C-alpha positions in Angstrom: 64.9 -5.6 149.4 67.7 -4.1 147.2 67.2 -7.0 144.8 63.4 -6.4 144.5 63.7 -2.8 143.3 65.4 -3.6 140.0 63.0 -6.5 139.5 60.1 -4.2 140.1 61.5 -1.7 137.7 61.9 -4.3 135.0 58.4 -5.5 135.4 57.0 -2.0 135.1 59.2 -0.4 132.5 60.0 -3.5 130.4 56.7 -3.6 128.4 57.0 0.1 127.6 60.5 -0.4 126.2 59.4 -3.3 124.1 56.2 -1.6 122.7 56.3 -0.3 119.1 56.8 3.5 118.7 53.7 5.6 118.3 52.8 6.2 114.6 52.7 9.8 113.5 49.8 11.3 111.6 49.8 10.8 107.8 52.0 13.4 106.1 54.2 13.7 109.2 56.0 10.4 109.0 59.8 10.7 109.2 62.8 8.5 109.1 64.3 7.5 112.4 66.0 10.6 113.7 63.4 12.9 112.2 65.3 14.1 109.2 66.1 12.9 105.7 69.4 11.1 105.6 70.2 12.2 102.1 71.0 15.8 101.1 71.0 17.4 97.7 74.4 17.4 95.9 76.6 20.1 97.2 77.7 21.3 93.8 74.1 21.9 92.5 73.6 25.4 93.9 70.1 24.5 95.0 67.7 27.1 96.2 66.4 27.2 99.7 63.0 26.3 98.3 64.4 23.2 96.6 66.3 22.1 99.7 63.1 22.4 101.7 61.0 20.7 99.1 63.4 17.7 99.0 63.3 17.3 102.7 59.5 17.3 102.7 59.4 14.7 99.9 62.1 12.6 101.2 60.4 12.3 104.6 57.2 11.2 103.0 55.3 14.5 103.0 54.1 16.6 100.1 55.9 19.8 99.1 53.3 22.5 99.4 55.4 25.5 98.3 52.9 28.0 99.5 53.7 26.9 103.1 57.4 27.4 102.5 57.0 30.9 100.9 54.5 31.9 103.6 52.5 34.1 101.2 48.7 34.3 100.8 48.7 34.4 97.0 46.6 31.9 94.9 47.9 28.4 95.0 48.5 28.1 91.3 51.3 30.5 90.5 49.8 31.1 87.1 46.9 33.0 88.9 49.3 35.4 90.6 49.2 38.8 88.9 52.3 40.1 90.6 55.7 38.6 90.8 55.7 34.9 92.0 57.5 34.6 95.3 60.9 33.0 95.1 59.7 30.4 97.6 57.4 28.9 95.0 60.0 28.4 92.3 61.5 25.0 91.5 63.8 24.1 88.6 63.2 21.2 86.2 66.6 19.7 87.0 65.6 19.5 90.6 62.6 17.4 89.7 64.5 15.3 87.3 67.1 14.5 90.0 64.7 13.3 92.6 62.5 11.5 90.1 65.1 9.5 88.1 68.4 9.3 90.1 68.4 5.8 91.8 70.1 7.2 95.0 67.3 9.7 95.5 64.4 7.5 94.5 65.7 4.9 96.9 65.8 7.4 99.8 62.1 8.2 99.5 60.0 7.0 102.5 57.1 6.7 100.1 57.3 6.1 96.3 55.7 9.4 95.6 56.8 12.9 94.7 54.0 15.4 95.2 54.5 19.1 94.6 51.8 21.7 95.2 51.6 25.4 94.3 54.9 25.4 92.6 56.2 27.3 89.6 58.5 25.1 87.4 60.9 27.5 85.7 61.6 26.0 82.2 60.7 22.8 80.4 60.3 19.7 82.5 62.3 17.3 80.4 62.1 13.6 81.3 62.8 12.2 77.8 63.8 8.5 77.8 63.9 8.6 81.6 62.7 5.9 84.0 60.7 7.4 86.8 60.2 5.0 89.7 58.0 7.1 92.1 54.6 8.4 91.4 54.7 12.1 90.2 51.9 14.4 91.3 51.9 18.1 90.2 49.0 19.8 91.9 47.9 23.4 91.2 51.2 24.3 89.8 52.6 26.2 86.8 54.9 24.7 84.1 56.2 27.8 82.3 57.7 26.0 79.2 55.8 22.8 78.7 57.0 19.3 79.3 58.7 16.4 77.4 57.9 12.8 78.3 59.1 11.2 75.0 59.6 7.5 75.6 59.5 8.1 79.4 58.6 5.2 81.6 56.7 5.9 84.8 56.5 2.8 86.9 53.5 4.2 88.8 51.1 7.1 88.1 51.5 10.5 86.5 49.1 12.9 88.0 48.6 16.6 86.9 45.7 18.4 88.5 44.7 22.0 88.5 48.0 22.9 86.7 48.7 25.3 83.9 51.2 24.1 81.3 52.5 26.8 79.0 53.5 25.3 75.7 53.1 21.8 74.4 53.4 18.4 76.2 55.3 15.9 74.1 54.7 12.4 75.3 54.9 10.1 72.3 55.5 6.4 73.3 55.1 7.4 77.0 54.6 4.4 79.3 52.7 4.7 82.6 52.2 1.7 84.8 49.4 3.3 86.8 47.0 6.1 85.9 47.6 9.2 83.7 45.7 12.2 85.0 45.6 15.6 83.3 42.4 16.8 85.0 40.6 19.1 87.4 41.1 22.5 85.6 44.5 21.6 84.2 45.2 23.8 81.2 47.6 22.9 78.4 48.3 25.9 76.2 49.9 24.0 73.4 49.4 20.6 71.8 49.2 17.4 73.8 51.0 14.6 72.0 50.4 11.0 73.2 50.8 8.9 70.0 51.7 5.3 70.9 51.5 5.9 74.7 50.7 3.0 76.9 48.9 3.4 80.2 48.1 0.5 82.5 45.3 2.2 84.4 42.9 5.0 83.6 43.4 8.1 81.6 41.4 11.1 82.8 41.3 14.6 81.3 38.0 15.4 83.1 37.6 19.1 83.6 40.8 19.9 81.7 41.3 22.4 78.9 43.5 22.0 75.9 44.1 25.0 73.7 45.7 22.9 70.9 45.1 19.5 69.2 45.2 16.4 71.4 47.0 13.7 69.4 46.7 10.3 70.9 46.7 8.0 67.9 47.5 4.4 68.8 47.3 5.0 72.5 46.7 1.9 74.6 44.7 2.3 77.9 44.2 -0.6 80.2 41.3 1.0 82.1 38.9 3.8 81.2 39.4 7.0 79.2 37.5 10.0 80.7 36.8 13.3 79.1 34.0 14.3 81.4 32.9 17.4 83.4 33.3 20.1 80.7 36.6 18.9 79.3 37.4 21.4 76.5 39.5 20.7 73.4 39.9 23.7 71.2 41.7 21.8 68.5 41.1 18.4 67.1 40.9 15.2 69.2 42.7 12.3 67.5 42.3 8.8 68.8 42.9 6.9 65.5 43.6 3.2 66.2 43.4 3.7 70.0 42.8 0.7 72.3 40.8 1.3 75.5 40.1 -1.7 77.7 37.2 -0.1 79.6 34.8 2.8 78.8 35.4 5.9 76.8 33.3 8.8 78.3 33.0 12.3 76.9 30.0 13.2 79.1 29.6 17.0 79.1 32.7 17.6 77.0 33.2 20.4 74.5 35.2 19.4 71.4 35.6 22.4 69.0 37.7 20.6 66.4 37.2 17.3 64.6 37.1 14.0 66.5 39.1 11.4 64.6 38.8 8.0 66.1 38.8 5.7 63.1 39.6 2.1 64.1 39.3 2.8 67.8 38.8 -0.3 70.0 36.7 0.1 73.2 36.3 -2.8 75.5 33.4 -1.2 77.4 30.9 1.5 76.4 31.2 4.7 74.5 29.5 7.7 76.0 28.9 10.9 73.9 26.0 12.2 75.8 24.6 14.5 78.5 25.6 18.0 77.5 28.5 17.1 75.3 29.1 19.6 72.4 30.8 18.5 69.2 31.3 21.5 66.9 32.6 19.5 63.9 32.5 15.9 62.8 33.1 12.7 64.6 34.9 9.9 62.6 34.5 6.4 64.1 34.9 4.5 60.9 35.7 0.8 61.6 35.4 1.4 65.4 34.9 -1.7 67.7 32.9 -1.2 70.8 32.3 -4.0 73.3 29.2 -2.4 74.9 26.7 0.3 74.1 27.2 3.6 72.2 25.3 6.5 73.8 24.4 9.8 72.0 21.5 11.3 74.1 21.2 14.9 75.2 24.3 16.2 73.4 24.9 18.7 70.5 26.2 17.5 67.2 26.9 20.1 64.5 28.7 18.0 61.9 28.9 14.5 60.4 29.0 11.5 62.6 30.7 8.7 60.6 30.2 5.2 61.9 30.7 3.3 58.6 31.9 -0.2 59.2 31.7 0.1 63.0 30.9 -2.9 65.1 28.9 -2.4 68.3 28.4 -5.5 70.4 25.7 -3.8 72.4 23.0 -1.3 71.4 23.3 2.0 69.5 21.4 4.3 71.8 20.5 7.6 70.2 18.1 8.7 72.9 16.2 7.3 75.8 13.4 8.6 78.1 15.8 9.4 81.0 18.6 11.0 79.1 16.8 12.8 76.2 17.5 13.1 72.5 20.4 14.7 70.6 20.4 18.3 69.4 21.3 18.3 65.7 22.8 21.2 63.9 21.7 22.2 60.4 24.6 20.3 58.8 24.5 17.3 61.1 24.3 13.8 59.6 24.5 10.2 60.9 26.2 7.7 58.7 25.7 4.1 59.7 26.7 2.5 56.3 27.7 -1.2 56.8 27.7 -0.8 60.6 26.4 -3.5 63.0 24.8 -3.3 66.4 22.8 -5.7 68.6 20.0 -3.1 69.0 18.9 0.2 67.6 17.4 2.4 70.3 15.9 5.8 69.8 12.8 7.9 69.8 11.4 8.9 66.5 11.9 12.6 67.4 15.6 11.8 68.0 16.2 11.9 64.2 14.7 15.4 63.7 16.4 18.8 63.9 15.0 21.7 65.9 13.2 22.9 62.7 11.4 19.6 62.4 13.3 18.3 59.4 15.1 15.0 59.3 18.8 14.8 59.7 20.8 13.3 56.9 20.6 9.6 57.8 22.5 6.9 55.9 21.3 3.4 56.9 22.7 1.5 53.9 24.1 -1.8 55.1 23.3 -1.0 58.8 22.5 -4.3 60.4 20.8 -4.7 63.8 18.7 -7.4 65.5 16.3 -5.5 67.8 14.5 -2.2 68.1 14.6 -0.6 71.5 17.1 -1.0 74.3 17.8 1.1 77.4 14.5 2.5 78.7 12.7 1.4 75.6 9.7 0.2 77.7 9.4 3.5 79.5 6.5 5.3 77.9 6.2 8.1 80.5 8.0 10.6 78.2 5.1 10.7 75.8 7.5 10.3 72.9 7.4 7.5 70.4 10.1 4.9 70.7 11.2 2.9 67.7 10.0 -0.3 69.4 6.5 1.2 69.6 6.4 3.2 66.4 3.9 2.4 63.7 5.1 1.1 60.3 4.2 4.5 58.7 6.5 6.3 61.2 9.4 3.9 60.7 9.1 4.2 56.9 8.9 8.0 57.2 12.1 7.8 59.1 13.9 5.7 56.6 12.7 7.8 53.6 12.9 11.2 55.5 9.3 12.0 54.4 8.1 15.5 54.8 4.9 16.7 56.4 3.0 15.9 53.2 4.3 12.3 53.2 6.6 12.8 50.3 10.0 10.9 50.5 13.2 12.8 50.2 14.2 12.9 46.5 17.8 12.2 47.5 16.7 9.0 49.1 15.0 7.8 45.9 18.0 8.7 43.7 19.4 5.1 44.2 17.8 1.9 45.2 19.0 1.0 48.6 17.1 -2.0 50.0 19.2 -2.7 53.2 17.4 -0.2 55.5 14.1 -1.8 54.7 15.3 -5.4 55.0 17.0 -4.8 58.4 14.0 -3.0 59.8 11.6 -5.7 58.5 13.7 -8.5 60.0 13.8 -6.7 63.4 10.0 -6.3 63.3 9.5 -9.9 62.3 11.7 -11.1 65.2 9.7 -8.9 67.5 6.5 -10.5 66.3 5.2 -7.3 64.6 4.3 -9.1 61.3 1.9 -6.5 59.9 4.5 -3.7 60.4 7.2 -5.9 58.8 4.9 -6.5 55.8 4.3 -2.8 55.4 8.0 -2.1 55.4 8.7 -4.7 52.8 6.0 -3.2 50.6 7.7 0.2 51.1 11.0 -1.4 49.9 9.4 -2.4 46.6 7.8 1.1 46.3 11.3 2.6 46.8 12.7 0.3 44.1 10.0 1.3 41.7 10.6 5.0 42.3 14.4 4.8 42.4 16.2 6.8 39.7 18.6 3.9 38.8 15.8 1.3 38.3 15.6 0.3 34.6 12.3 1.0 32.8 11.6 -2.7 32.2 12.0 -3.4 36.0 9.6 -0.5 36.7 7.0 -1.9 34.4 7.4 -5.3 36.0 7.1 -3.8 39.5 4.0 -1.9 38.5 2.5 -5.3 37.3 3.6 -7.0 40.4 2.0 -4.3 42.6 -1.3 -4.4 40.7 -1.7 -8.2 40.5 0.0 -9.7 43.6 0.9 -6.7 45.8 4.7 -7.2 45.2 4.2 -10.9 46.2 3.2 -9.9 49.7 -0.5 -10.2 48.8 -0.6 -13.0 46.3 -4.3 -13.7 46.6 -4.9 -10.2 45.2 -4.7 -12.1 41.8 -8.1 -13.7 42.7 -9.8 -10.4 42.4 -8.3 -10.0 39.0 -9.5 -13.5 38.1 -13.0 -12.7 39.3 -12.9 -9.6 37.1 -11.7 -11.8 34.2 -14.6 -14.2 34.8 -17.1 -11.3 34.9 -15.7 -10.1 31.6 -16.4 -13.5 30.2 -20.0 -13.5 31.4 -20.4 -10.1 29.7 -19.0 -11.4 26.5 -21.3 -14.4 26.6 -24.2 -12.0 26.0 -22.6 -11.2 22.6 -22.1 -14.9 21.7 -24.5 -16.4 19.2 -24.9 -19.7 21.1 -24.6 -18.5 24.7 -26.7 -15.4 24.6 -29.9 -17.4 25.0 -28.5 -19.6 27.8 -29.1 -18.8 31.5 -26.7 -16.9 33.7 -25.4 -20.1 35.3 -24.3 -21.5 32.0 -22.7 -18.3 31.0 -20.8 -18.2 34.3 -19.6 -21.8 34.0 -18.4 -21.3 30.5 -16.4 -18.2 31.5 -14.9 -20.0 34.6 -13.8 -23.0 32.6 -12.4 -20.8 29.8 -10.4 -18.7 32.2 -8.9 -21.7 34.1 -6.2 -23.2 31.9 -5.8 -26.3 34.2 -9.4 -27.3 33.7 -10.4 -28.9 30.4 -13.7 -27.5 29.2 -16.6 -29.9 28.9 -17.4 -31.2 25.5 -20.6 -29.1 25.1 -18.6 -25.9 25.7 -15.8 -27.0 23.3 -18.2 -27.0 20.3 -19.6 -23.5 21.0 -19.3 -21.2 18.1 -19.8 -17.5 19.0 -20.5 -16.3 15.5 -18.5 -13.1 16.0 -14.7 -12.8 15.3 -14.3 -10.2 18.0 -16.0 -12.3 20.6 -14.0 -15.3 19.6 -10.8 -13.3 19.9 -11.7 -11.9 23.3 -12.5 -15.4 24.7 -9.1 -16.5 23.5 -7.5 -13.5 25.2 -9.4 -14.5 28.4 -7.9 -17.9 28.2 -4.4 -16.5 27.8 -5.0 -14.0 30.6 -6.2 -16.8 32.9 -3.1 -18.8 32.2 -0.9 -15.7 33.0 -2.8 -15.1 36.3 -2.5 -18.7 37.4 1.2 -18.6 36.7 1.6 -15.4 38.6 -0.3 -16.9 41.5 1.8 -20.0 41.7 5.0 -18.0 41.4 3.9 -15.6 44.2 3.0 -18.4 46.5 6.3 -20.2 45.9 8.2 -17.0 46.7 6.1 -16.3 49.7 6.7 -19.7 51.1 10.2 -19.9 50.0 
């Protein structure tokens, strides 16, 4: 019996001893023993707040400094009107120690340093440092800016709801994960990110920047977000930037200039849905792998897309998003740009006062009209794909209510807008509209201020006789008139005046057709009047000219 008791105990208690320990709730995990095994250096004169924060972080929890201070003030110390409690204050050297020192980064239960509701006294300087854990500063206050020059973050750098007094210098910063400066984060000085490399996404959604944002040459592996009322009071510079995914400025407010010449976007570019651009947008030579969206935003200055290459559609407006709101000085420059499709409503090119925006389509090449929501006619507005030839021509020439083209448009002959539009209409099967656009191109050339006088005369003749080559059989009407003139002359001829109408008509036809040799009886006719003789010779010459014009027009038309 004595031997059975230990055996019984082993059978009952053994599985409990071998079972894994119960897992604590997230945020409460600790090392075995319940405390952090590594203390802050003794010689550092660390504050009680920093000692507490390190213990929290080391044991895998976040350091919510409001819990340590025990006050009921706003979480972000920048919102505290009175003196910030000592329990909220952390030094930059404390953060640098636990972020960069190998002994301390190795001691972290989780590769993350998260600090909430803290006041960072002084500049956070991580220049040239390698930061192994993720850094998250939430609803905090950096009193003297931050320096991340040539810093290398193996994981993400997250700043949310934080006020940064002064500039953020982060040229050549490298972030392996995401870079977030969002959710009501405020940067009082410049944000400098030239040459930065971010493996994940960059988000400044809902942030506010009092100075210029300089991110020339930045490389982003994911998306770049400037959504949800992102505000930039200075310029936004993205010259030569490379973004693997989308660039979205939905609902953003950019008060300075946007300089993004040569930007490369792997996905789509969104400048729509309540975004406000107070000055110009420069996208010269941009490369966009998807669509470019402009709908329902406000543009006050010049939008420069010269030389841009858009693999998808250029979508100025659509029935579900709406059209842009153009300022009095707004212009859209698409010189030598290319896109797969050109999507807009006719009204999308007009200002609030009804006038056309300054639109430069010289060299703009596209294949189709219409695109996103192009087939949705419920809005009652006229889409480019459904517009009449007259409406499309009025758009190109910025015609006024009386149908007069803008004098500035006719200052120089610019055929490309007409040719691109005619080609798109032809590929869509709208041949009558395409023909009307081609005719408008010749009219534009005839009116253009730089067209030489001899060319204008030639164009006038081409218009009258063959409709600029688009209506070559119009010459037959002129030939019929020429024959009729010959019949009238026959009544003045000494030998033909007494002949019947059929003979007069036959004589006039044969005389006007240079390819038909007149019958012998007609060759010996003498009219007895020098003027009549001369006019019949003129008829023969005119007939030859008309025949030549007809053959040439048919050759060009079929060519």
